[in-house]
C-alpha positions in Angstrom: 0.1 0.0 0.0 1.1 3.6 -0.7 2.3 5.9 2.3 1.1 9.2 1.1 2.7 10.9 3.8 6.3 9.7 2.8 5.9 10.2 -0.8 6.6 13.8 -1.5 4.8 14.0 -4.9 1.7 12.4 -3.6 2.1 14.4 -0.4 1.6 17.7 -2.4 -1.1 16.3 -4.4 -3.2 15.1 -1.7 -2.9 18.1 0.4 -4.0 20.2 -2.6 -6.8 17.7 -3.0 -7.8 18.3 0.6 -8.3 22.0 -0.4 -10.2 21.2 -3.4 -12.6 19.1 -1.2 -13.1 21.9 1.2 -13.9 24.3 -1.7 -16.6 22.0 -2.8 -17.9 21.5 0.6 -18.2 25.4 1.1 -20.3 25.4 -2.3 -22.6 22.9 -0.9 -22.5 24.1 2.8 -21.9 27.8 2.5 -21.6 28.2 6.4 -18.9 25.3 6.6 -15.9 26.0 8.8 -12.7 24.1 8.6 -10.2 23.1 11.2 -7.2 21.0 9.7 -6.8 19.0 6.4 -3.5 17.2 6.6 -2.0 14.5 4.6 -1.8 11.2 6.5 -0.4 7.7 5.6 -3.7 6.6 3.9 -4.2 9.8 1.9 -5.8 13.0 3.3 -8.7 14.2 5.5 -10.3 17.4 6.4 -12.1 18.2 9.5 -15.2 20.4 9.1 -18.0 22.1 11.0 -21.1 21.9 8.9 -23.5 23.6 11.4 -24.8 20.2 12.8 -25.1 18.3 9.6 -24.0 14.7 9.9 -22.7 13.3 6.5 -23.9 10.2 5.0 -22.8 8.1 1.8 -25.0 10.2 -0.5 -23.6 13.3 1.0 -20.0 12.0 0.1 -21.3 11.3 -3.4 -22.5 15.0 -3.8 -19.3 16.3 -2.6 -17.4 14.2 -5.1 -19.6 15.5 -7.8 -19.0 19.1 -7.0 -15.2 18.5 -6.7 -15.1 17.2 -10.2 -17.0 20.4 -11.3 -14.5 22.6 -9.6 -11.5 20.6 -10.9 -12.8 21.0 -14.5 -12.4 24.8 -14.1 -8.7 24.4 -14.0 -8.4 27.2 -11.4 -4.9 28.3 -10.6 -3.7 27.8 -7.2 -1.9 31.0 -5.9 0.3 31.3 -2.7 0.4 34.7 -1.1 1.7 36.0 2.3 -0.4 38.3 4.6 0.3 39.6 7.9 -1.2 38.0 11.1 -3.5 41.0 11.7 -4.7 40.7 8.0 -5.5 36.8 8.7 -7.1 37.7 12.0 -9.3 40.1 10.1 -10.1 37.6 7.2 -11.2 34.8 9.4 -12.6 36.8 12.4 -15.8 34.8 12.0 -14.2 31.5 11.9 -13.4 30.1 15.5 -11.4 27.3 14.2 -9.0 29.4 12.1 -8.7 32.0 15.0 -7.7 29.1 17.1 -4.9 28.2 14.7 -3.9 31.9 14.3 -3.7 32.3 18.1 -0.8 29.7 18.1 1.2 31.3 15.2 3.9 33.9 15.8 3.6 37.3 14.5 4.8 38.0 11.0 3.8 37.0 7.5 1.4 33.9 7.3 0.9 32.1 3.9 -2.5 31.3 2.4 -3.6 29.8 -0.9 -6.3 31.0 -3.3 -8.0 28.8 -5.8 -11.0 30.5 -7.5 -13.5 31.6 -4.9 -11.8 29.8 -1.9 -9.0 30.8 0.3 -7.4 28.9 3.1 -4.5 29.2 5.6 -1.7 26.8 4.7 2.1 26.3 4.7 1.8 24.4 1.3 3.4 23.4 -1.1 0.4 22.9 -3.5 0.1 21.8 -7.1 -0.3 24.6 -9.9 -3.9 24.2 -10.5 -7.1 22.3 -9.3 -7.3 20.3 -12.5 -4.3 18.2 -11.4 -6.4 16.9 -8.6 -9.1 15.4 -10.8 -8.2 11.7 -10.0 -9.5 11.4 -6.6 -11.8 9.5 -4.5 -13.6 10.2 -1.0 -12.9 6.8 1.0 -14.8 7.3 4.2 -16.2 9.7 7.0 -16.5 10.0 10.7 -17.4 12.2 13.5 -14.7 13.5 15.6 -14.3 15.8 18.6 -12.5 19.1 18.0 -9.1 18.7 19.2 -10.0 15.1 20.4 -11.7 16.6 23.5 -15.1 15.1 24.2 -16.3 18.4 25.6 -15.9 20.1 22.2 -18.0 20.4 19.1 -18.2 17.1 16.9 -16.7 17.9 13.5 -17.1 15.8 10.2 -14.0 14.2 9.3 -13.8 13.2 5.4 -10.9 10.9 4.1 -9.8 10.7 0.5 -7.1 9.9 -1.9 -5.7 11.6 -5.1 -3.2 10.3 -7.6 -1.6 11.7 -10.8 -3.4 9.3 -13.2 -6.7 7.5 -13.4 -4.9 4.2 -13.6 -3.0 4.6 -10.4 -6.1 5.6 -8.7 -7.8 2.5 -9.9 -5.1 0.4 -8.7 -5.1 1.9 -5.3 -8.9 1.4 -4.9 -8.4 -2.3 -6.0 -5.7 -2.5 -3.4 -8.3 -0.9 -0.8 -10.9 -3.5 -1.7 -8.3 -6.4 -1.1 -7.4 -4.7 2.2 -11.0 -4.9 3.3 -11.2 -8.5 2.5 -7.9 -9.1 4.4 -8.8 -6.8 7.6 -8.4 -9.2 10.4 -11.3 -7.3 12.0 -13.6 -8.5 9.1 -12.1 -12.0 9.2 -12.5 -12.2 12.9 -16.1 -11.4 12.6 -16.9 -13.8 9.8 -15.0 -16.7 11.6 -16.5 -15.7 15.1 -12.8 -15.2 16.6 -13.1 -12.1 18.8 -15.1 -9.1 19.5 -15.0 -5.8 21.1 -17.9 -4.4 23.3 -18.4 -0.7 24.2 -19.7 -1.7 27.7 -16.4 -3.6 28.4 -14.3 -0.9 26.9 -12.6 0.2 23.7 -9.4 -1.5 22.9 -10.2 -4.4 25.2 -10.8 -7.4 22.8 -12.5 -10.5 24.0 -11.7 -13.9 22.3 -14.6 -16.1 21.4 -14.2 -19.9 21.7 -12.7 -20.3 18.2 -10.5 -17.3 18.6 -9.2 -18.7 21.9 -8.1 -22.0 20.2 -5.9 -20.0 17.8 -4.5 -18.1 20.6 -3.8 -21.2 22.6 -2.1 -23.0 19.8 0.2 -20.1 19.3 1.0 -20.1 22.9 1.6 -23.8 22.9 3.7 -23.5 19.7 6.1 -20.8 21.0 6.5 -22.3 24.6 7.4 -25.6 23.0 10.1 -23.9 21.0 11.3 -22.0 24.0 11.4 -25.0 26.3 13.7 -26.9 23.8 16.0 -23.9 24.2 16.2 -24.1 28.1 13.8 -21.2 28.8 12.2 -21.3 32.1 8.4 -20.2 32.2 7.1 -18.0 34.9 3.9 -16.4 35.7 3.6 -13.0 37.3 0.7 -10.8 38.3 -1.0 -8.1 35.9 -0.3 -5.3 38.5 2.6 -3.7 40.2 3.3 -1.0 42.6 4.1 2.4 41.4 7.3 2.0 43.4 8.3 -1.0 41.0 8.0 1.4 38.0 9.7 4.2 39.6 12.6 1.9 40.3 12.7 0.6 36.7 12.3 4.2 35.2 9.0 3.5 33.4 7.2 5.8 35.6 9.4 8.7 34.3 9.7 7.6 30.8 6.5 5.7 30.2 3.7 7.1 32.5 1.6 8.6 29.8 1.3 5.2 28.1 0.0 3.5 31.3 -3.3 3.3 32.9 -3.7 5.7 35.8 -2.7 4.5 39.3 -5.1 3.2 41.7 -4.7 3.4 45.6 -5.5 0.3 47.7 -4.9 0.3 51.4 -2.6 3.3 51.2 -0.5 1.8 48.3 -0.5 2.8 44.7 -0.8 0.2 42.1 -0.9 0.3 38.2 -1.8 -2.1 35.5 1.5 -3.2 34.1 2.5 -2.1 30.6 5.4 -4.7 30.3 7.0 -7.4 32.3 10.6 -6.7 32.9 10.3 -5.2 36.3 8.6 -8.3 37.5 11.4 -10.5 35.9 14.0 -8.5 37.5 12.6 -9.1 40.9 12.4 -12.9 40.1 16.2 -12.9 39.3 16.8 -10.8 42.5 15.0 -13.5 44.6 18.2 -15.5 45.3 22.1 -15.1 44.7 23.4 -16.2 41.4 26.8 -17.6 40.3 28.2 -17.1 36.7 27.9 -20.9 36.4 24.0 -20.6 36.4 24.1 -17.8 33.6 22.4 -17.5 31.1 19.2 -17.6 32.8 16.2 -17.3 30.4 13.0 -16.4 32.0 9.9 -16.5 29.7 6.2 -15.7 30.0 3.2 -15.1 27.8 2.0 -12.2 29.9 -1.0 -10.0 30.1 -0.1 -6.2 29.6 -2.2 -2.9 29.5 -1.1 0.2 27.6 -3.5 3.2 27.3 -3.4 3.7 23.6 -5.1 6.6 22.1 -8.5 5.6 20.8 -7.6 6.7 17.3 -4.9 4.1 17.0 -6.9 1.2 18.3 -7.2 -1.5 15.6 -8.9 -4.8 16.5 -6.4 -7.2 18.2 -3.3 -5.7 16.2 -3.3 -2.5 18.4 -5.2 -2.8 21.7 -5.1 -1.7 25.3 -4.9 -5.3 26.5 -2.6 -7.7 24.8 -0.3 -10.7 25.6 3.3 -10.4 25.1 5.5 -13.5 24.3 8.2 -12.1 26.6 11.5 -13.2 27.8 14.4 -11.9 29.8 17.9 -13.4 29.5 20.3 -12.6 32.2 23.9 -13.2 30.9 27.4 -12.1 31.4 29.0 -9.5 28.9 30.9 -12.5 27.2 27.6 -14.2 26.6 25.9 -11.4 24.7 27.0 -12.5 21.3 25.9 -16.1 21.5 22.6 -15.2 23.3 21.9 -12.6 20.7 22.5 -15.1 17.9 20.3 -17.6 19.8 17.5 -15.2 19.8 17.8 -14.3 16.0 18.0 -18.0 15.2 14.8 -18.5 17.1 13.2 -15.5 15.4 14.0 -16.9 11.9 13.2 -20.4 12.7 9.7 -19.2 13.6 9.4 -17.0 10.4 10.4 -20.1 8.5 7.6 -22.1 10.0 5.0 -19.5 9.0 6.5 -18.7 5.6 7.3 -15.1 6.6 10.1 -13.9 4.0 9.2 -10.2 3.5 11.0 -8.5 6.6 14.0 -6.3 7.4 16.1 -5.8 10.5 16.6 -2.4 12.1 19.0 -1.6 14.8 16.9 1.0 16.8 19.1 3.6 18.6 18.4 6.5 21.0 18.2 10.1 19.8 21.0 11.8 21.9 19.0 15.0 21.9 16.0 13.7 23.4 16.8 13.7 27.2 13.3 13.3 28.2 12.5 9.9 26.5 15.9 8.1 27.2 17.8 7.3 30.4 20.4 9.9 30.8 23.7 8.0 30.6 25.9 8.7 27.6 28.6 6.1 28.5 26.0 3.4 29.1 24.3 4.2 25.6 27.6 4.4 23.8 28.6 1.0 25.1 25.3 -0.7 24.5 24.7 0.7 21.1 28.4 -0.3 19.9 27.9 -3.8 21.5 24.7 -4.6 19.7 26.0 -3.2 16.5 29.2 -5.2 16.7 27.3 -8.4 17.7 24.8 -8.1 14.8 27.6 -7.6 12.4 29.7 -10.5 13.8 26.8 -12.9 13.4 25.9 -11.8 9.9 22.6 -10.0 10.3 22.0 -7.4 7.8 20.5 -4.3 9.3 19.8 -0.6 8.9 20.0 1.9 11.8 17.3 4.2 12.8 17.7 7.1 15.4 15.1 7.7 18.0 13.6 4.1 17.9 15.2 2.5 21.0 13.7 1.6 24.3 14.3 4.1 27.0 16.9 1.7 28.7 18.6 0.5 25.6 19.1 0.0 21.9 17.2 -2.9 20.2 17.1 -5.1 17.1 13.5 -4.8 15.5 12.5 -7.2 12.9 9.9 -5.4 10.9 7.6 -7.3 8.5 5.8 -5.9 5.5 2.1 -7.2 5.6 -0.1 -8.1 2.6 -2.0 -4.8 3.5 -1.0 -1.8 5.3 2.2 -0.3 6.5 5.3 -2.0 8.1 4.9 -3.4 11.5 7.4 -4.7 14.1 6.9 -8.4 15.1 9.9 -9.5 16.9 12.4 -7.6 18.9 15.7 -8.1 21.0 16.8 -5.4 23.3 20.2 -5.0 24.9 20.0 -3.7 28.5 22.7 -2.4 30.8 20.3 0.0 32.5 17.7 -1.9 34.5 19.9 -4.5 36.0 22.0 -1.7 37.5 18.8 0.0 38.7 17.5 -3.0 40.4 21.0 -3.9 41.7 21.2 -7.3 40.2 24.4 -9.3 40.7 26.1 -12.6 40.0 29.3 -13.8 41.5 32.2 -14.2 38.9 35.0 -16.5 38.6 37.0 -14.5 41.1 34.4 -14.5 43.6 33.6 -10.7 42.8 30.0 -9.3 42.4 29.2 -8.2 38.8 26.1 -6.8 37.3 24.5 -8.9 34.6 23.4 -7.9 31.1 19.8 -8.5 30.3 18.3 -9.2 26.7 14.6 -8.3 26.5 13.2 -10.4 23.6 9.8 -11.2 21.9 9.6 -13.7 19.2 6.0 -13.4 18.2 5.8 -10.0 19.7 2.3 -10.0 21.2 0.3 -13.0 20.3 -2.6 -10.8 19.6 -0.6 -8.7 16.7 0.8 -12.0 15.5 -2.7 -13.6 15.1 -3.9 -10.4 13.5 -0.9 -10.5 10.9 -1.4 -14.3 10.2 -5.0 -13.9 9.5 -4.5 -11.0 7.2 -1.7 -12.7 5.4 -3.8 -15.9 4.9 -7.1 -14.2 4.5 -8.2 -16.4 7.3 -7.2 -19.8 5.4 -5.1 -20.8 8.3 -3.0 -23.9 8.2 -4.7 -27.0 9.4 -2.8 -27.2 12.9 -3.9 -23.5 13.7 -7.4 -23.7 12.3 -10.0 -23.3 15.2 -12.4 -25.8 13.3 -10.4 -28.2 11.3 -13.2 -30.5 9.9 -16.9 -29.9 9.4 -19.1 -32.9 8.7 -22.2 -32.4 6.7 -24.9 -35.1 5.5 -26.6 -34.8 2.2 -30.0 -35.4 3.9 -30.9 -33.9 7.3 -33.7 -36.5 8.2 -31.8 -39.8 7.7 -31.3 -41.3 11.1 -28.9 -44.0 9.9 -26.8 -41.5 8.0 -26.7 -39.1 11.0 -25.6 -42.0 13.2 -22.7 -42.8 10.7 -22.0 -39.0 10.8 -21.7 -39.0 14.5 -19.6 -42.1 14.5 -17.2 -40.3 12.2 -17.1 -37.3 14.3 -16.4 -39.2 17.4 -13.7 -41.1 15.8 -11.9 -37.8 14.6 -12.3 -36.4 18.2 -10.6 -39.3 19.5 -7.7 -38.7 17.2 -7.4 -35.1 18.4 -9.1 -33.4 15.6 -11.2 -30.2 16.1 -14.5 -31.3 14.3 -18.2 -30.3 14.2 -21.2 -32.0 12.9 -23.6 -29.5 11.4 -27.0 -31.3 11.9 -29.2 -28.3 11.7 -32.3 -28.7 9.6 -30.9 -26.1 7.0 -30.5 -26.7 3.3 -27.4 -28.4 2.4 -26.2 -25.6 0.2 -26.7 -23.0 3.0 -24.5 -25.1 5.3 -21.9 -25.5 2.8 -21.7 -21.8 2.1 -21.5 -21.2 5.8 -18.6 -23.6 6.1 -16.8 -21.8 3.4 -17.2 -18.3 5.1 -16.0 -19.8 8.2 -12.9 -21.0 6.3 -13.0 -24.5 7.7 -10.1 -26.4 5.9 -11.8 -29.7 5.4 -15.6 -30.2 4.7 -16.7 -33.6 5.0 -19.7 -34.6 2.9 -21.6 -38.0 3.8 -24.3 -39.7 1.9 -25.6 -43.1 1.5 -22.6 -44.2 -0.8 -20.1 -43.2 1.8 -22.0 -44.8 4.6 -22.3 -48.2 2.8 -18.7 -48.1 1.8 -17.2 -47.0 5.0 -15.8 -44.1 3.2 -15.9 -40.2 3.3 -15.9 -37.4 0.6 -14.1 -34.2 1.5 -13.6 -30.9 -0.1 -10.7 -28.6 0.7 -11.7 -25.0 1.5 -11.8 -22.9 -1.7 -11.8 -25.9 -4.0 -15.0 -27.2 -5.8 -14.0 -30.9 -6.4 -14.2 -33.6 -3.7 -12.1 -36.6 -3.0 -13.5 -39.9 -1.6 -11.3 -42.0 0.6 -11.5 -44.8 3.1 -12.4 -43.1 6.6 -9.2 -44.6 8.2 -7.1 -43.2 5.5 -8.6 -39.7 6.0 -8.0 -39.8 9.7 -4.4 -40.9 9.1 -3.9 -38.2 6.4 -5.4 -35.3 8.6 -3.6 -36.3 11.9 -0.3 -36.4 10.2 -0.7 -33.0 8.6 -1.6 -31.5 12.0 1.4 -33.3 13.7 3.8 -32.1 11.1 2.3 -28.6 11.0 2.5 -28.9 7.2 
């Protein structure tokens, strides 16, 4: 998908199209007032006060029609500078522009004229409105002015614009593809998870089938970790404010945490991450260098107060579960442990067929003294150590400033999904900071106390985000071992007792073999039940009739295919259980 914000050519064109839309809206709604109209990753939007009018799809079509009419005029777009006093006089009846002007310094202010419309703007813009003719308004919503629920509700309209009709058409096709791949739609169709306003925004709840996928992912990654001598622990979802003051999260991460709650004179918070808890587990008893590395792991429930506008199903939520681990090691073990983490990441990616990814060494921004722990020597040591390790073990990476954790640099593995923008799935962070803050020690070969190094790592990232990613990559057509329902059994006739008995016998035998199977014995038409099974993306649909029953065989259809195969029942059981066992 195109990132309009990062493409300078499209950025200018789309910002100009936002003004074209505002001009058309003013023609249709003469009393309309405008707040801001920026370019965003997915195109552009404009926030508008239409005097209480709430837009619908027909209104969007009318706005598009007027935009096309204005674009045909080919009106030139002119930039001019006016004084702040002139701007205040020009927009004196517009509270939104007056608010913007109040935050601007005295001096010349740029505005743009196009035909009968003038708007404040830094620009740049294209030369004339005709260049904005290849556009489409995508969606609309109501938003509070400045995001404050106490303020006026504005109408936000999103759109996209391209230089050519062909580019626009290609993008719209990708948007339709994105709708079909959106894990929120797939999750609804397959009955995997839900979000309920009464429970709270950003707090997804997994339905029975979704919980099966989640559990399979947890079992999968824990089995991988156990083979590598990780020790699994379980820690509480809350901690004292003092815990996070000690770790530094209270100073550097407080705005992303849920508010503190006082209980019996002590302040607690829902935890946003698990490292402080794992630090305290390590500190529970003395350690010798002979014990290191110690690899503590947990699939842990975490809570972060994400802005409501950023929430997206289970991909970005306020409650999620991290596939987290903290590796306590000596400085000499850093290289082998980082290599072990990278090997595990790429082993998992191979299992899931993930090939479109890149590795990023995320460093601090030295100028940002608020975000990062203030210790130049520690940062220089940690960044150089991780850089050298990645180079030595042959990991190709790029470097990005300002993306480190507040306590140390990290390797991020970013994947490019089938839809949307790049996301981080896996991470490995090198930390000299928190072990010192928690006064962690081990006894070295000379009997001296030393401070261990800690690697923070997540392989699947959060199980929730990984699940969203896999759903969108596969369009919900999950591999058999991961599918919540692996086999659905249908009979040609609903009212044949003998046939239904054979179906139940088949279902029970499959259950005994460890297969997730369901018999759809509802009194619905066969075609309806077949279509429903296809929507739910059940990998194997078993169809039973008199012929199958008399021969002790079954006919099955793979999801997405039209033809059926008929095989002996025992052969089918062997085939499907072996496919599940090998995670083919």
